[in-house]
GUSE-536344 format. One line per field, with one value per residue (C-alpha): x, y, z; residue number from 1. Coordinates in nm, 3 decimals, always signed. Example, Ala and Ser with C-alpha at 12.3 -4.5 7.8 and 13.67 -1.06 7.14 Angstrom:
x: (+1.230  +1.367)
y: (-0.450  -0.106)
z: (+0.780  +0.714)
seq: (1  2)
! end
This chain:
x: (+9.375  +9.731  +9.689  +9.355  +9.506  +9.793  +9.554  +9.347  +9.665  +9.771  +9.424  +9.412  +9.767  +9.677  +9.364  +9.565  +9.823  +9.553  +9.383  +9.711  +9.799  +9.448  +9.482  +9.506  +9.858  +9.747  +9.688  +9.920  +9.691  +9.474  +9.147  +8.821  +8.695  +8.327  +8.196  +7.864  +7.753  +7.565  +7.225  +7.095  +7.362  +7.342  +7.581  +7.615  +7.706  +8.007  +8.171  +8.169  +8.298  +8.589  +8.662  +8.664  +8.902  +9.134  +9.140  +9.235  +9.504  +9.659  +9.627  +9.637  +9.432  +9.168  +8.815  +8.568  +8.204  +7.966  +7.668  +7.332  +6.984  +6.838  +6.992  +6.807  +7.015  +6.705  +6.552  +6.887  +6.889  +6.532  +6.639  +6.881  +6.576  +6.303  +6.332  +6.379  +6.748  +6.717  +6.590  +6.835  +7.136  +7.000  +6.987  +7.341  +7.465  +7.305  +7.432  +7.790  +7.776  +7.657  +7.869  +8.097  +8.410  +8.341  +8.213  +8.533  +8.773  +8.958  +8.832  +8.721  +8.800  +8.519  +8.484  +8.174  +8.074  +7.847  +7.555  +7.712  +7.978  +7.745  +7.563  +7.889  +7.953  +7.610  +7.726  +8.034  +7.838  +7.543  +7.695  +8.067  +8.075  +8.308  +8.473  +8.590  +8.961  +8.982  +8.685  +8.723  +8.439  +8.411  +8.173  +7.960  +7.700  +7.819  +7.654  +7.357  +7.235  +7.046  +6.921  +6.799  +6.989  +6.869  +6.741  +6.789  +6.479  +6.440  +6.513  +6.154  +6.250  +6.464  +6.203  +5.928  +6.135  +6.219  +5.851  +5.773  +6.083  +5.980  +5.618  +5.667  +6.024  +5.961  +5.649  +5.671  +5.570  +5.860  +6.115  +6.045  +6.034  +6.249  +6.620  +6.765  +6.512  +6.668  +6.997  +6.845  +6.967  +6.893  +7.049  +6.756  +6.516  +6.726  +6.446  +6.235  +6.541  +6.620  +6.262  +6.187  +6.508  +6.495  +6.867  +7.121  +7.033  +7.074  +7.406  +7.550  +7.458  +7.296  +7.005  +7.023  +7.079  +7.407  +7.477  +7.808  +7.837  +7.838  +8.130  +8.319  +8.277  +8.371  +8.670  +8.791  +8.870  +9.236  +9.186  +8.886  +8.959  +8.702  +8.740  +8.553  +8.536  +8.672  +8.412  +8.117  +7.789  +7.570  +7.613  +7.507  +7.701  +7.999  +8.180  +7.933  +8.184  +8.410  +8.128  +8.136  +7.827  +7.743  +7.500  +7.269  +7.214  +7.562  +7.750  +7.968  +8.153  +8.187  +8.458  +8.411  +8.671  +8.462  +8.140  +8.008  +7.999  +8.379  +8.452  +8.235  +8.340  +7.990  +8.117  +8.482  +8.595  +8.806  +8.974  +9.052  +9.179  +9.406  +9.572  +9.615  +9.356  +9.104  +9.197  +9.043  +9.132  +9.055  +8.957  +8.971  +8.667  +8.294  +8.090  +8.215  +8.453  +8.698  +8.998  +9.221  +9.506  +9.326  +9.168  +9.504  +9.644  +9.354  +9.400  +9.773  +9.739  +9.451  +9.396  +9.746  +9.838  +10.147  +10.329  +10.208  +9.845  +9.875  +9.999  +9.718  +9.458  +9.600  +9.589  +9.229  +9.126  +9.269  +9.105  +8.764  +8.795  +8.908)
y: (+23.504  +23.379  +23.429  +23.246  +22.956  +22.940  +22.934  +22.655  +22.456  +22.498  +22.397  +22.082  +21.993  +22.027  +21.814  +21.546  +21.547  +21.511  +21.230  +21.052  +21.065  +20.943  +20.631  +20.314  +20.197  +19.844  +19.914  +19.624  +19.379  +19.161  +19.311  +19.143  +18.880  +18.870  +18.545  +18.505  +18.145  +17.995  +17.851  +17.593  +17.665  +17.853  +18.072  +17.821  +17.521  +17.311  +17.366  +17.743  +17.714  +17.510  +17.777  +18.045  +17.843  +17.784  +18.156  +18.233  +17.966  +18.088  +18.459  +18.482  +18.762  +18.759  +18.835  +18.634  +18.729  +18.503  +18.684  +18.576  +18.691  +18.536  +18.423  +18.093  +17.868  +17.708  +18.045  +18.162  +17.863  +17.937  +18.293  +18.156  +18.040  +18.287  +18.662  +18.995  +19.045  +19.423  +19.399  +19.125  +19.329  +19.635  +19.430  +19.301  +19.654  +19.773  +19.474  +19.530  +19.907  +19.874  +19.576  +19.682  +19.538  +19.558  +19.917  +20.041  +19.860  +20.068  +19.817  +19.454  +19.160  +18.957  +18.594  +18.483  +18.122  +18.057  +18.306  +18.474  +18.608  +18.825  +18.929  +19.057  +19.240  +19.394  +19.507  +19.669  +19.850  +19.963  +20.026  +19.964  +20.109  +19.981  +19.942  +19.608  +19.587  +19.246  +19.049  +18.679  +18.472  +18.097  +17.954  +18.267  +18.370  +18.719  +18.705  +18.507  +18.155  +18.026  +17.712  +17.653  +17.397  +17.043  +16.965  +16.652  +16.433  +16.492  +16.867  +16.988  +17.351  +17.356  +17.165  +17.404  +17.706  +17.551  +17.486  +17.855  +17.959  +17.766  +17.884  +18.251  +18.371  +18.731  +18.803  +19.060  +18.788  +18.559  +18.838  +18.978  +18.645  +18.375  +18.436  +18.241  +18.407  +18.741  +18.641  +18.437  +18.566  +18.393  +18.581  +18.463  +18.643  +18.954  +19.209  +19.034  +19.022  +19.392  +19.491  +19.256  +19.152  +19.262  +19.229  +19.123  +19.365  +19.646  +19.550  +19.464  +19.814  +19.668  +19.908  +20.224  +20.456  +20.362  +20.398  +20.580  +20.483  +20.114  +20.168  +20.386  +20.144  +19.829  +20.003  +20.093  +19.728  +19.655  +19.310  +19.121  +18.750  +18.523  +18.146  +17.914  +17.539  +17.346  +17.067  +17.271  +17.123  +17.292  +17.650  +17.684  +17.828  +17.795  +18.077  +18.320  +18.327  +18.530  +18.751  +18.556  +18.492  +18.160  +18.116  +17.831  +17.719  +17.741  +17.722  +18.005  +18.177  +18.555  +18.655  +18.953  +19.153  +19.120  +19.241  +19.601  +19.597  +19.571  +19.780  +20.067  +19.996  +19.988  +19.843  +19.946  +19.594  +19.721  +19.970  +19.694  +19.467  +19.728  +19.783  +19.412  +19.409  +19.175  +18.807  +18.510  +18.192  +17.820  +17.588  +17.209  +16.984  +17.035  +17.315  +17.415  +17.119  +17.318  +17.171  +17.329  +17.374  +17.618  +17.802  +17.840  +17.986  +18.233  +18.342  +18.395  +18.559  +18.798  +18.837  +18.860  +19.223  +19.369  +19.700  +19.799  +19.725  +19.920  +20.227  +20.201  +20.178  +20.487  +20.676  +20.575  +20.655  +21.004  +21.069  +20.962  +21.185  +21.487)
z: (+9.744  +9.802  +10.177  +10.174  +9.985  +10.233  +10.529  +10.370  +10.312  +10.675  +10.797  +10.586  +10.690  +11.058  +11.009  +10.830  +11.111  +11.377  +11.189  +11.132  +11.501  +11.583  +11.371  +11.577  +11.651  +11.572  +11.203  +11.115  +11.292  +11.066  +10.955  +11.061  +10.818  +10.718  +10.567  +10.386  +10.330  +10.038  +9.954  +10.200  +10.461  +10.792  +10.986  +11.271  +11.053  +11.154  +10.815  +10.857  +11.212  +11.075  +10.813  +11.084  +11.303  +11.009  +10.928  +11.288  +11.285  +10.960  +11.044  +11.425  +11.573  +11.299  +11.420  +11.210  +11.169  +10.977  +10.826  +10.961  +10.866  +11.179  +11.506  +11.472  +11.240  +11.088  +11.005  +10.868  +10.631  +10.523  +10.440  +10.180  +9.981  +10.075  +10.119  +9.946  +9.874  +9.887  +10.245  +10.337  +10.225  +10.405  +10.725  +10.679  +10.609  +10.934  +11.133  +11.017  +11.057  +11.418  +11.521  +11.810  +11.647  +11.274  +11.289  +11.452  +11.218  +10.956  +10.696  +10.670  +10.444  +10.291  +10.184  +9.995  +9.934  +9.634  +9.638  +9.940  +9.701  +9.495  +9.812  +9.962  +9.636  +9.685  +10.030  +9.877  +9.609  +9.819  +10.162  +10.215  +10.566  +10.693  +10.358  +10.223  +10.150  +9.978  +9.844  +9.763  +9.615  +9.557  +9.299  +9.296  +9.042  +8.951  +8.611  +8.737  +8.663  +8.361  +8.539  +8.892  +9.096  +9.147  +9.497  +9.702  +9.716  +10.090  +10.084  +10.083  +10.148  +9.833  +9.630  +9.739  +9.641  +9.305  +9.236  +9.280  +9.085  +8.778  +8.790  +8.712  +8.752  +8.650  +8.858  +9.137  +9.383  +9.293  +9.247  +9.593  +9.776  +9.611  +9.655  +9.353  +9.120  +9.206  +9.043  +8.759  +8.423  +8.094  +7.798  +7.586  +7.822  +7.866  +7.836  +8.100  +8.322  +8.283  +8.356  +8.645  +8.822  +9.185  +9.248  +8.987  +8.707  +8.959  +9.120  +8.779  +8.659  +8.348  +8.321  +8.113  +8.409  +8.577  +8.948  +8.984  +9.352  +9.263  +9.030  +9.278  +9.566  +9.376  +9.219  +9.569  +9.645  +9.695  +9.539  +9.404  +9.357  +9.191  +9.215  +8.978  +9.044  +8.746  +8.769  +8.893  +8.769  +9.031  +8.907  +8.544  +8.378  +8.610  +8.425  +8.581  +8.868  +8.636  +8.499  +8.171  +7.960  +7.795  +7.508  +7.610  +7.249  +7.097  +7.429  +7.302  +7.585  +7.603  +7.848  +8.076  +7.883  +7.564  +7.725  +7.734  +8.115  +8.108  +7.802  +7.932  +8.291  +8.439  +8.768  +8.784  +8.688  +8.399  +8.632  +8.878  +8.600  +8.443  +8.781  +8.850  +9.128  +8.959  +8.972  +8.788  +8.972  +8.941  +9.222  +9.171  +9.200  +9.211  +9.361  +9.707  +9.740  +9.947  +10.124  +10.386  +10.137  +9.910  +10.202  +10.375  +10.054  +10.034  +10.395  +10.346  +10.005  +10.072  +10.445  +10.593  +10.671  +10.512  +10.544  +10.196  +10.283  +10.608  +10.427  +10.170  +10.449  +10.617  +10.289  +10.222  +10.581  +10.556  +10.219  +10.353  +10.660  +10.459)
seq: (1  2  3  4  5  6  7  8  9  10  11  12  13  14  15  16  17  18  19  20  21  22  23  24  25  26  27  28  29  30  31  32  33  34  35  36  37  38  39  40  41  42  43  44  45  46  47  48  49  50  51  52  53  54  55  56  57  58  59  60  61  62  63  64  65  66  67  68  69  70  71  72  73  74  75  76  77  78  79  80  81  82  83  84  85  86  87  88  89  90  91  92  93  94  95  96  97  98  99  100  101  102  103  104  105  106  107  108  109  110  111  112  113  114  115  116  117  118  119  120  121  122  123  124  125  126  127  128  129  130  131  132  133  134  135  136  137  138  139  140  141  142  143  144  145  146  147  148  149  150  151  152  153  154  155  156  157  158  159  160  161  162  163  164  165  166  167  168  169  170  171  172  173  174  175  176  177  178  179  180  181  182  183  184  185  186  187  188  189  190  191  192  193  194  195  196  197  198  199  200  201  202  203  204  205  206  207  208  209  210  211  212  213  214  215  216  217  218  219  220  221  222  223  224  225  226  227  228  229  230  231  232  233  234  235  236  237  238  239  240  241  242  243  244  245  246  247  248  249  250  251  252  253  254  255  256  257  258  259  260  261  262  263  264  265  266  267  268  269  270  271  272  273  274  275  276  277  278  279  280  281  282  283  284  285  286  287  288  289  290  291  292  293  294  295  296  297  298  299  300  301  302  303  304  305  306  307  308  309  310  311  312  313  314  315  316  317  318  319  320  321  322)
! end
């Protein structure tokens, strides 16, 4: 038995040495950045192109990929209102896993704007190949919304979606076709939500049977930073961006740390928090009023490679291979 144990040790040591020598010498280069846009936007929009250029200017060498559900920008925008989120995330998982650059990276960073934030979290929990190192979300609806957003008078796509949303939120038809309905969560309709929600109740691990993979994958993040806009009146409640719950009648706020999902660690958020890897941050202004200053800070703070991050990536890479 002692000899067998010694041989196993030598074998694993040789495998680790081979893997270590096979790691790319450019591990200190910036990781690719994946961006998922919000409702009513499209991957080819000028604003997102500006964000990508800024990321590359602040962290030279960064490869930026903006998630798209269709190569046609108009169809990509439509997909932010209409579609089955389960199928949409499956497509994004496949697109990233087969992308010639993203698929060969040791890890990726992720930046989610509005609903794109919880969708990227869905990617982390359900797929995570390649794994996400740092996840940053702005004005996202991690604990859902209790009201649907107001549409511009001339935005007929938004108004049409809202008409269906309000007709029968919990029907199979709406839950499999209307995107915002799939992260709608009214605490006063909790049972309907748990039974019918096509997306949020699942990725928040709120049902009786918990998905251990979701917890493992989210807890593997190096850092998870959640920004909430101080004057956000589009996302209701705005504190959903920090996984908080607000009582619609009394307006009483229940912080994440006081909720069972944290106390019982359904998603690994408590584990992240205890190790200082979960960050609750403020952003000034209304929903998605982002200036270069705050974005530059995010790029420097979360997406600039460091010696410490390189060593952590090597360690994780070796563990996965072994």
